[in-house]
N, C-alpha and C positions, 0 to 999 in steps of 0.2 A: 342327589348325585353329588359327589365331592368335586372340588374345584379341579380344573384341568391342570395337568402337570406343567410347570413353568419351563422345563427343559425343552419342550416342543417349540417354544417361541424364542429361545435363547440362541439364535443363529447370528453369527458375526456378519454375514452378508445377506441382506434382505432382498431376495429375488423371487420372481414368480415361481421358479422351479422349487426353491426351498419351501415356499408357502404351500405349493401343491403337495409336496412330500409330507409336510407337517399335517395338512388336512387329511391326506390318505391314511396317515398313521392314526389320527383321531378316529376315523371311521372304522379302521381295522380293529382297534382296541375297544370299541364300543362306547366311547365318550360322546358320540353324536347320536341324537335321537331325531327321528323324522317328525315333522310337524305338518298339520293340516294347513293348506293354503286355500283361501277362499277363491271362488270362481270370479272371473271378470265381471259376470252379471251381478254378483253380490257386491263387488266394489263399486260398480256403476250405480246401483241402487242406493248404496250408502252415500255416494257423492251427491246424487240427486236430492235425497232427503236432507242432507246437510246444507244444501244451497237454498232450501225453501225459506 
């Protein structure tokens, strides 16, 4: 996937509203892909194994 267009982030005033509009535009144009998020149980198991 090509890099995200820079004009989406060239806003003179950085506000939550402008950020939300930019993110909405990214989703509308298909630049965003969904990702799998591991369950809380999987994160907890990984933390327990890492603490051993």
